C-alpha positions in Angstrom: -22.5 -20.5 -35.6 -22.3 -16.7 -35.4 -19.2 -15.2 -33.9 -18.9 -11.7 -32.5 -16.5 -9.3 -34.1 -13.1 -9.0 -32.4 -12.9 -6.1 -29.9 -10.7 -3.2 -30.8 -7.7 -2.8 -28.6 -6.3 0.6 -28.2 -2.6 1.1 -27.8 -3.0 4.7 -26.8 -3.2 5.5 -23.1 -5.7 7.9 -21.8 -4.3 11.2 -20.6 -4.9 11.8 -17.0 -7.6 14.3 -16.3 -6.5 17.8 -15.6 -7.0 18.7 -11.9 -10.2 20.6 -11.1 -8.3 21.9 -8.1 -7.9 25.7 -8.1 -4.4 27.1 -8.8 -2.8 29.4 -6.2 0.6 31.0 -5.7 2.6 31.9 -2.6 5.4 34.4 -2.2 7.5 33.1 0.7 10.4 34.6 2.7 12.3 32.2 4.8 14.6 33.3 7.7 17.2 31.4 9.7 20.2 29.3 8.7 18.9 28.8 5.2 22.0 29.8 3.0 24.9 27.5 2.5 22.8 24.4 3.3 21.4 23.5 -0.1 18.1 25.1 0.6 17.5 26.5 -3.0 18.5 23.2 -4.7 16.3 21.1 -2.4 13.4 23.7 -2.7 13.7 23.4 -6.5 13.7 19.6 -6.3 10.6 19.5 -4.0 8.8 22.1 -6.1 9.5 20.1 -9.3 8.3 16.9 -7.7 5.0 18.7 -6.9 4.8 20.0 -10.4 5.0 23.6 -9.2 6.2 26.6 -11.3 8.2 29.6 -10.0 11.6 30.3 -8.5 13.8 30.4 -5.4 16.7 32.8 -4.6 19.1 33.8 -1.9 18.7 37.3 -0.5 21.6 39.6 0.4 20.4 39.6 4.1 20.8 35.8 4.5 17.2 34.9 3.8 15.6 32.9 1.0 12.7 34.1 -1.1 10.5 31.9 -3.3 7.5 32.2 -5.6 5.6 28.9 -6.2 2.3 28.4 -8.1 0.3 25.4 -9.0 -2.6 23.3 -7.6 -3.6 24.4 -4.2 -2.7 21.2 -2.3 0.7 21.1 -3.9 1.5 24.7 -3.0 0.4 23.9 0.6 2.8 20.9 0.7 5.6 23.1 -0.6 4.9 25.7 2.1 5.0 22.9 4.7 8.4 21.8 3.4 9.6 25.4 3.6 8.9 25.4 7.4 11.7 22.7 7.8 13.9 23.0 4.8 16.6 20.5 4.0 18.9 18.8 6.6 21.3 21.3 7.9 18.9 24.2 7.7 17.3 25.8 10.7 14.2 27.8 9.8 13.5 30.4 12.4 10.6 32.2 10.6 8.6 31.9 7.4 6.3 34.6 6.0 4.3 33.2 3.1 1.4 35.1 1.6 -1.1 33.7 -0.9 -1.2 35.4 -4.3 -3.0 35.0 -7.6 -0.9 32.8 -9.9 0.9 34.8 -12.7 0.8 31.9 -15.1 4.0 32.9 -16.9 6.4 30.3 -15.6 7.1 27.1 -17.4 9.2 25.4 -14.7 10.8 26.0 -11.4 14.2 27.7 -11.3 17.0 28.9 -9.0 17.5 32.6 -9.5 20.8 34.3 -8.8 
């Protein structure tokens, strides 16, 4: 009676395929009640959850500026979040322009 050889079992997991989605960046300026409400910290949290790279910072005039780059759909979701911000924020205006990604960020930071 012939038996078939045992099948090999691999303990290594297959790496997820890199996205074929194009990478984009946005430079955003957010106006309204956006300082003193945790906007930067929540923006960083949202950006990290979307695997974006870049930064967010308060401006002397009371606005918040941000640069975010990564997969197009993730950048668009981040931009949608910017329109509302965290609880306590009141976004009056957002100006976000699409840019070419720089590719020199390794994470998402709060700048001071």
